[in-house]
KEROLUM-855166 format. One record per residue (C-alpha): residue number from 1; chain; x, z, y. Coordinates in nm, 2 decimals, padded with zeros to 4 digits. Example, Ala and Ser with C-alpha at 12.3 -4.5 7.8 and 13.67 -1.06 7.14 Angstrom:
! residues 2
pos; unit; east; up; north
1; A; 01.23; 00.78; -00.45
2; A; 01.37; 00.71; -00.11
! end
This chain:
! residues 429
pos; unit; east; up; north
1; A; -00.04; 00.02; 00.01
2; A; 00.24; 00.13; 00.22
3; A; 00.46; -00.24; 00.17
4; A; 00.21; -00.45; 00.28
5; A; 00.13; -00.26; 00.61
6; A; 00.50; -00.30; 00.62
7; A; 00.49; -00.64; 00.57
8; A; 00.22; -00.74; 00.83
9; A; 00.41; -00.59; 01.08
10; A; 00.72; -00.80; 00.97
11; A; 00.50; -01.11; 00.98
12; A; 00.51; -01.12; 01.40
13; A; 00.89; -01.01; 01.45
14; A; 01.08; -01.30; 01.61
15; A; 01.39; -01.44; 01.43
16; A; 01.70; -01.30; 01.59
17; A; 02.07; -01.33; 01.50
18; A; 02.25; -00.98; 01.61
19; A; 02.65; -01.10; 01.63
20; A; 02.99; -00.98; 01.74
21; A; 02.91; -00.63; 01.49
22; A; 03.08; -00.47; 01.26
23; A; 02.84; -00.40; 00.93
24; A; 02.88; -00.13; 00.67
25; A; 02.67; -00.32; 00.43
26; A; 02.66; -00.06; 00.15
27; A; 02.63; -00.38; -00.10
28; A; 02.72; -00.29; -00.45
29; A; 02.92; -00.56; -00.50
30; A; 03.18; -00.43; -00.22
31; A; 03.40; -00.19; -00.22
32; A; 03.34; 00.14; 00.02
33; A; 03.08; 00.10; 00.27
34; A; 03.09; -00.30; 00.24
35; A; 03.26; -00.31; 00.56
36; A; 03.23; -00.70; 00.69
37; A; 03.43; -00.71; 01.07
38; A; 03.37; -00.98; 01.30
39; A; 03.00; -00.97; 01.15
40; A; 02.65; -01.08; 01.22
41; A; 02.30; -01.03; 01.05
42; A; 02.05; -01.30; 01.10
43; A; 01.68; -01.18; 01.06
44; A; 01.37; -01.41; 01.04
45; A; 01.03; -01.32; 00.94
46; A; 01.11; -00.96; 00.90
47; A; 01.37; -01.02; 00.61
48; A; 01.75; -01.08; 00.66
49; A; 01.86; -01.41; 00.60
50; A; 02.22; -01.35; 00.66
51; A; 02.48; -01.06; 00.65
52; A; 02.83; -01.13; 00.67
53; A; 03.14; -01.29; 00.85
54; A; 03.00; -01.49; 01.15
55; A; 03.25; -01.70; 01.11
56; A; 03.06; -01.81; 00.76
57; A; 02.71; -01.84; 00.92
58; A; 02.55; -02.22; 00.89
59; A; 02.45; -02.24; 01.24
60; A; 02.16; -02.50; 01.12
61; A; 02.05; -02.14; 00.95
62; A; 02.01; -01.95; 01.32
63; A; 01.85; -02.25; 01.45
64; A; 01.58; -02.10; 01.69
65; A; 01.66; -01.76; 01.67
66; A; 01.73; -01.51; 01.99
67; A; 02.09; -01.40; 01.98
68; A; 02.21; -01.06; 02.08
69; A; 02.57; -01.00; 02.11
70; A; 02.62; -00.63; 02.03
71; A; 02.96; -00.61; 02.13
72; A; 03.13; -00.51; 01.83
73; A; 02.91; -00.20; 01.75
74; A; 02.81; -00.10; 01.40
75; A; 02.53; -00.20; 01.20
76; A; 02.43; -00.01; 00.88
77; A; 02.07; -00.02; 00.70
78; A; 01.81; 00.14; 00.81
79; A; 01.85; 00.53; 00.71
80; A; 01.61; 00.66; 00.48
81; A; 01.50; 01.04; 00.44
82; A; 01.42; 01.05; 00.08
83; A; 01.30; 01.39; 00.04
84; A; 01.05; 01.56; 00.32
85; A; 00.76; 01.76; 00.35
86; A; 00.66; 01.70; 00.73
87; A; 00.28; 01.68; 00.70
88; A; 00.19; 02.04; 00.73
89; A; 00.00; 02.29; 00.98
90; A; 00.13; 02.56; 01.17
91; A; 00.48; 02.68; 01.17
92; A; 00.69; 02.98; 00.98
93; A; 00.88; 03.08; 01.30
94; A; 00.72; 03.43; 01.32
95; A; 00.85; 03.53; 00.94
96; A; 01.19; 03.32; 01.05
97; A; 01.22; 03.63; 01.33
98; A; 01.08; 03.88; 01.10
99; A; 01.30; 03.85; 00.85
100; A; 01.60; 03.83; 01.11
101; A; 01.46; 04.17; 01.23
102; A; 01.47; 04.29; 00.83
103; A; 01.18; 04.26; 00.68
104; A; 01.18; 04.16; 00.31
105; A; 01.00; 03.84; 00.15
106; A; 00.80; 04.13; 00.00
107; A; 00.73; 04.22; 00.37
108; A; 00.66; 03.88; 00.50
109; A; 00.41; 03.80; 00.21
110; A; 00.19; 04.12; 00.26
111; A; 00.19; 04.03; 00.62
112; A; 00.06; 03.70; 00.51
113; A; 00.36; 03.49; 00.54
114; A; 00.52; 03.24; 00.30
115; A; 00.36; 02.94; 00.16
116; A; 00.03; 03.12; 00.19
117; A; 00.08; 03.05; 00.54
118; A; 00.14; 02.70; 00.55
119; A; -00.16; 02.62; 00.29
120; A; -00.38; 02.80; 00.54
121; A; -00.23; 02.64; 00.82
122; A; -00.28; 02.29; 00.67
123; A; -00.60; 02.33; 00.48
124; A; -00.74; 02.43; 00.86
125; A; -00.66; 02.09; 01.00
126; A; -00.85; 01.74; 00.94
127; A; -00.62; 01.44; 00.89
128; A; -00.63; 01.34; 01.22
129; A; -00.49; 01.68; 01.31
130; A; -00.24; 01.65; 01.09
131; A; -00.12; 01.32; 01.18
132; A; -00.08; 01.48; 01.55
133; A; 00.12; 01.77; 01.40
134; A; 00.33; 01.58; 01.21
135; A; 00.44; 01.28; 01.45
136; A; 00.69; 01.47; 01.66
137; A; 00.88; 01.54; 01.37
138; A; 00.84; 01.21; 01.23
139; A; 00.94; 01.09; 01.58
140; A; 01.27; 01.30; 01.60
141; A; 01.34; 01.12; 01.22
142; A; 01.33; 00.80; 01.38
143; A; 01.49; 00.82; 01.69
144; A; 01.79; 00.90; 01.45
145; A; 01.78; 00.54; 01.32
146; A; 01.48; 00.63; 01.00
147; A; 01.32; 00.33; 00.87
148; A; 01.17; 00.48; 00.53
149; A; 01.08; 00.81; 00.45
150; A; 00.90; 01.00; 00.16
151; A; 00.62; 01.26; 00.23
152; A; 00.52; 01.49; -00.02
153; A; 00.15; 01.67; -00.01
154; A; 00.19; 02.05; -00.16
155; A; 00.03; 02.28; 00.11
156; A; -00.28; 02.20; 00.02
157; A; -00.32; 02.31; -00.33
158; A; -00.69; 02.20; -00.37
159; A; -00.84; 01.90; -00.43
160; A; -00.95; 01.77; -00.08
161; A; -00.66; 01.93; 00.13
162; A; -00.40; 01.75; -00.13
163; A; -00.56; 01.41; -00.07
164; A; -00.59; 01.47; 00.31
165; A; -00.23; 01.54; 00.32
166; A; -00.14; 01.18; 00.10
167; A; -00.39; 01.02; 00.40
168; A; -00.22; 01.15; 00.67
169; A; 00.10; 01.05; 00.56
170; A; -00.05; 00.74; 00.47
171; A; -00.18; 00.70; 00.86
172; A; 00.15; 00.81; 00.99
173; A; 00.30; 00.45; 00.84
174; A; 00.00; 00.30; 01.02
175; A; 00.12; 00.48; 01.36
176; A; 00.47; 00.40; 01.36
177; A; 00.67; 00.12; 01.25
178; A; 00.84; 00.31; 00.93
179; A; 00.80; 00.27; 00.56
180; A; 00.61; 00.59; 00.42
181; A; 00.61; 00.65; 00.06
182; A; 00.44; 00.95; -00.08
183; A; 00.46; 01.19; -00.36
184; A; 00.19; 01.39; -00.50
185; A; 00.29; 01.75; -00.51
186; A; 00.00; 01.94; -00.64
187; A; 00.21; 02.14; -00.87
188; A; 00.41; 02.29; -00.60
189; A; 00.26; 02.64; -00.59
190; A; -00.05; 02.79; -00.76
191; A; -00.29; 02.94; -00.50
192; A; -00.38; 03.30; -00.45
193; A; -00.74; 03.25; -00.67
194; A; -00.48; 03.12; -00.95
195; A; -00.23; 03.38; -00.94
196; A; -00.13; 03.41; -01.32
197; A; -00.30; 03.13; -01.43
198; A; -00.12; 02.82; -01.39
199; A; -00.28; 02.61; -01.70
200; A; -00.61; 02.63; -01.52
201; A; -00.49; 02.54; -01.19
202; A; -00.34; 02.25; -01.29
203; A; -00.66; 02.17; -01.50
204; A; -00.90; 02.24; -01.24
205; A; -00.70; 02.10; -00.94
206; A; -00.38; 01.91; -01.00
207; A; -00.48; 01.68; -01.25
208; A; -00.86; 01.59; -01.11
209; A; -00.62; 01.56; -00.79
210; A; -00.37; 01.32; -00.91
211; A; -00.65; 01.12; -01.03
212; A; -00.82; 01.08; -00.74
213; A; -00.47; 01.01; -00.54
214; A; -00.44; 00.75; -00.76
215; A; -00.77; 00.59; -00.73
216; A; -00.74; 00.61; -00.36
217; A; -00.40; 00.47; -00.35
218; A; -00.27; 00.77; -00.19
219; A; 00.05; 00.82; -00.44
220; A; 00.37; 00.65; -00.51
221; A; 00.49; 00.88; -00.73
222; A; 00.41; 01.25; -00.85
223; A; 00.68; 01.54; -00.78
224; A; 00.63; 01.91; -00.91
225; A; 00.83; 02.23; -00.87
226; A; 00.99; 02.34; -01.19
227; A; 01.08; 02.69; -01.15
228; A; 01.01; 03.06; -01.22
229; A; 00.86; 03.15; -00.91
230; A; 00.61; 02.79; -01.00
231; A; 00.55; 02.58; -01.29
232; A; 00.75; 02.62; -01.65
233; A; 00.87; 02.31; -01.80
234; A; 00.56; 02.26; -02.03
235; A; 00.37; 02.32; -01.74
236; A; 00.55; 02.04; -01.53
237; A; 00.51; 01.81; -01.86
238; A; 00.13; 01.81; -01.87
239; A; 00.13; 01.68; -01.50
240; A; 00.43; 01.42; -01.63
241; A; 00.22; 01.30; -01.93
242; A; -00.08; 01.23; -01.66
243; A; 00.15; 01.07; -01.43
244; A; 00.30; 00.81; -01.72
245; A; -00.09; 00.75; -01.80
246; A; -00.18; 00.67; -01.43
247; A; 00.13; 00.42; -01.38
248; A; 00.31; 00.66; -01.16
249; A; 00.69; 00.73; -01.13
250; A; 00.81; 01.09; -01.14
251; A; 01.05; 01.34; -00.96
252; A; 01.08; 01.69; -00.98
253; A; 01.22; 02.01; -00.75
254; A; 01.43; 02.12; -01.08
255; A; 01.71; 02.41; -01.11
256; A; 01.72; 02.51; -00.75
257; A; 01.68; 02.88; -00.81
258; A; 01.76; 02.91; -01.19
259; A; 01.83; 02.68; -01.50
260; A; 01.50; 02.55; -01.64
261; A; 01.63; 02.28; -01.77
262; A; 01.47; 02.07; -01.54
263; A; 01.73; 01.83; -01.46
264; A; 01.68; 01.73; -01.82
265; A; 01.32; 01.73; -01.83
266; A; 01.27; 01.50; -01.52
267; A; 01.55; 01.27; -01.71
268; A; 01.34; 01.28; -02.02
269; A; 01.04; 01.11; -01.81
270; A; 01.29; 00.83; -01.67
271; A; 01.23; 01.01; -01.30
272; A; 01.33; 00.86; -01.00
273; A; 01.54; 01.14; -00.88
274; A; 01.58; 01.51; -00.97
275; A; 01.63; 01.71; -00.65
276; A; 01.82; 02.03; -00.54
277; A; 02.00; 02.10; -00.88
278; A; 02.20; 02.41; -00.79
279; A; 02.18; 02.47; -01.09
280; A; 02.18; 02.20; -01.33
281; A; 02.48; 02.22; -01.62
282; A; 02.63; 01.93; -01.75
283; A; 02.38; 01.84; -02.02
284; A; 02.12; 01.83; -01.74
285; A; 02.35; 01.56; -01.55
286; A; 02.46; 01.42; -01.85
287; A; 02.06; 01.31; -01.92
288; A; 02.02; 01.17; -01.55
289; A; 02.30; 01.02; -01.60
290; A; 02.16; 00.82; -01.92
291; A; 01.82; 00.79; -01.77
292; A; 01.98; 00.65; -01.44
293; A; 01.80; 00.96; -01.20
294; A; 01.89; 01.01; -00.87
295; A; 02.04; 01.34; -00.79
296; A; 01.90; 01.42; -00.43
297; A; 02.08; 01.72; -00.24
298; A; 01.93; 01.91; 00.01
299; A; 02.20; 02.13; 00.23
300; A; 01.90; 02.21; 00.45
301; A; 01.75; 02.45; 00.20
302; A; 02.06; 02.58; 00.06
303; A; 02.15; 02.68; 00.42
304; A; 01.81; 02.80; 00.51
305; A; 01.76; 03.08; 00.25
306; A; 02.16; 03.15; 00.23
307; A; 02.23; 02.99; -00.13
308; A; 02.57; 03.04; -00.27
309; A; 02.51; 02.85; -00.59
310; A; 02.63; 02.47; -00.50
311; A; 02.51; 02.19; -00.66
312; A; 02.77; 02.01; -00.92
313; A; 02.89; 01.76; -00.74
314; A; 03.24; 01.71; -00.92
315; A; 02.98; 01.66; -01.23
316; A; 02.77; 01.39; -01.08
317; A; 03.07; 01.23; -00.98
318; A; 03.21; 01.21; -01.31
319; A; 02.91; 01.09; -01.53
320; A; 02.82; 00.86; -01.23
321; A; 02.51; 01.01; -01.13
322; A; 02.44; 00.86; -00.77
323; A; 02.37; 01.14; -00.54
324; A; 02.12; 01.12; -00.21
325; A; 02.09; 01.35; 00.07
326; A; 01.76; 01.41; 00.24
327; A; 01.65; 01.68; 00.50
328; A; 01.36; 01.85; 00.28
329; A; 01.18; 01.88; 00.63
330; A; 00.92; 02.19; 00.57
331; A; 00.78; 02.50; 00.74
332; A; 01.00; 02.76; 00.51
333; A; 01.32; 02.70; 00.33
334; A; 01.43; 02.38; 00.54
335; A; 01.29; 02.35; 00.89
336; A; 01.54; 02.05; 00.95
337; A; 01.42; 01.73; 01.08
338; A; 01.76; 01.56; 01.17
339; A; 01.91; 01.32; 00.88
340; A; 02.26; 01.32; 01.10
341; A; 02.27; 01.70; 01.05
342; A; 02.20; 01.67; 00.68
343; A; 02.49; 01.42; 00.67
344; A; 02.73; 01.67; 00.80
345; A; 02.59; 01.97; 00.62
346; A; 02.59; 01.77; 00.31
347; A; 03.04; 01.71; 00.38
348; A; 03.08; 02.07; 00.50
349; A; 02.88; 02.26; 00.26
350; A; 02.89; 02.05; -00.04
351; A; 03.24; 01.87; 00.02
352; A; 03.09; 01.50; 00.02
353; A; 03.28; 01.22; 00.14
354; A; 03.17; 01.05; 00.43
355; A; 03.11; 00.75; 00.19
356; A; 02.86; 00.96; 00.00
357; A; 02.69; 01.12; 00.25
358; A; 02.65; 00.74; 00.43
359; A; 02.57; 00.57; 00.10
360; A; 02.34; 00.91; 00.01
361; A; 02.12; 00.79; 00.32
362; A; 02.09; 00.42; 00.24
363; A; 02.14; 00.29; -00.11
364; A; 02.11; 00.59; -00.30
365; A; 01.88; 00.70; -00.07
366; A; 01.66; 00.37; -00.18
367; A; 01.68; 00.41; -00.52
368; A; 01.58; 00.75; -00.54
369; A; 01.26; 00.59; -00.40
370; A; 01.25; 00.30; -00.62
371; A; 01.32; 00.09; -00.34
372; A; 01.65; -00.05; -00.42
373; A; 01.49; -00.41; -00.41
374; A; 01.35; -00.37; -00.04
375; A; 01.58; -00.19; 00.16
376; A; 01.90; 00.04; 00.18
377; A; 02.19; -00.24; 00.19
378; A; 02.23; -00.51; 00.46
379; A; 02.19; -00.85; 00.19
380; A; 02.01; -01.11; 00.22
381; A; 01.61; -01.09; 00.12
382; A; 01.65; -00.74; 00.18
383; A; 01.40; -00.60; 00.46
384; A; 01.53; -00.63; 00.81
385; A; 01.57; -00.27; 00.85
386; A; 01.87; -00.20; 01.05
387; A; 02.06; 00.12; 01.24
388; A; 02.29; -00.03; 01.54
389; A; 02.52; 00.25; 01.65
390; A; 02.74; 00.34; 01.95
391; A; 03.06; 00.44; 01.73
392; A; 03.39; 00.37; 01.66
393; A; 03.38; 00.44; 01.28
394; A; 03.17; 00.54; 01.00
395; A; 03.32; 00.85; 01.02
396; A; 03.13; 00.95; 01.35
397; A; 02.77; 00.97; 01.18
398; A; 02.89; 01.26; 00.97
399; A; 03.13; 01.40; 01.16
400; A; 02.91; 01.49; 01.51
401; A; 02.71; 01.80; 01.52
402; A; 02.42; 01.73; 01.74
403; A; 02.51; 01.42; 01.90
404; A; 02.27; 01.12; 01.85
405; A; 02.48; 00.76; 01.85
406; A; 02.22; 00.55; 01.78
407; A; 02.20; 00.25; 02.01
408; A; 01.88; 00.01; 01.82
409; A; 01.67; 00.12; 01.53
410; A; 01.53; -00.22; 01.36
411; A; 01.23; -00.16; 01.14
412; A; 01.13; -00.49; 00.94
413; A; 01.26; -00.68; 01.23
414; A; 01.16; -00.50; 01.47
415; A; 01.39; -00.33; 01.75
416; A; 01.34; -00.04; 01.95
417; A; 01.65; 00.02; 02.20
418; A; 01.74; 00.36; 02.32
419; A; 01.85; 00.21; 02.61
420; A; 01.56; 00.12; 02.80
421; A; 01.77; -00.14; 03.06
422; A; 01.88; -00.35; 02.71
423; A; 01.62; -00.55; 02.55
424; A; 01.62; -00.88; 02.34
425; A; 01.53; -01.09; 02.68
426; A; 01.84; -00.92; 02.87
427; A; 02.08; -00.88; 02.60
428; A; 02.41; -00.68; 02.66
429; A; 02.76; -00.85; 02.82
! end
C-alpha cells in the first residue's frame, strides 16, 4: 500500500541530473561505502537511471533533464529508520523526572507510569489526533535525510486502538513524502485486565487484531516482544504461526534483557530482523546467519535504560550477519528522534565502524524491512531516495553530535532543500 502511494508521487517528479558530486553508493558489488568521485545521479520518473562517474554518463540519456551542480557535496542513499514506535499519545517526561529524583520503577508504575500511561494516552486519541502528535517526531527525522521509516503499533493493546495506530502510520505516509512500512505489534505487553493471562490476551486481542490489520491492508510485517516481562517464545510462536498463515513476514524484539533464545526463534520463521539482541548467544547469531535475518541494534534503548550488556557485535561480524541501526523512537525507553545521533551512539557505545554505521541506516536497514530491491543504495532501477550532505567525508555523519549537515533530501525524486534560497530553478554556482 505504501509503495503505491510513494510511486504515485514519484511519477510527477521532474527528471534531474545531480552532477559534480561525490557518491557513497553503498552498492553491494563495490568495496566499503562504494565511493565514486566526480559522480552524478540521473533521476527520471522517481527512479535512478544512472549513478556513477559523470564521465561515464551517456549524455543522450540525460537529454531534457534539469541539471543541478552540487559543487562536490556528498550524496548517499536516503536514510532509513527501520525500527520506531513514533505513533503514540502523551509523553513520559514526568516519570523520567521521578526516576531522576530517586523513584523506583515500581513506584513509577504505582503512580500510573510506564507503558500503562502510554496506552492510556494513545487510546484517548483519534487517528487524526495520533497523526498530529506524531508529525513533529517524523518531521525531525525527515530533516536529517530519512526517506523511509518503519512504524509499529503496540500502545493500543486492544483491537481498535491497535488498528488506529496503524491507520495513523499509513496517514503519515500520505501527509509527508516518506515511505512508511508498518509492523503490527499487538504482542508488545499484556494490558492490566489480562495480567497473568497472556494466552487469553493473544486469543482475544492479538490474533483478531492481526487478522483485521491484514484484511484492511494496514500491516506490512508482524512484530512482538519476547522477554520475561512480555511474551514467552511459545506465546510468540502462536502469533508468528498466524502471521505465516496470513502471508506476512515477521520480526522480533529479542534477547534485550535476558536470553530466551528469541533470535533463534525469529530465525526459525525466516524473520526479516531480530532487534535489540544484547543477550543473544552464538547459537542465536548462527541461526540468524543461516536465515539471512538482519541484526537491528538500538543504542538509544541501551543508553536510556542504563544497560551494561552490549550486543555481540563481534559474533555478528564473524558470522556475516548484516547489522542495521535504528532510533527505536518511543516514549519510554528510547525518546530519541535523531538517526544521526543514533549512528554516533552505535559507534561510541557498540564500537561499530563508520562503514557499519552508514551501511546500517541505508543498505542493511532496507534489508531489515524487505526493501532491498527498492531502496538503500544508489543504483539504477532503485527509487530516487537521496540525501545530499555538506561534509568533507562520510565519517562526519557519524562523528558529529547535535549537528545536521543535510543540504537536500530527495524522496522518490522530489527534492527538499534545507537552504530556501537554493532551488532547482536557481542552482548553486
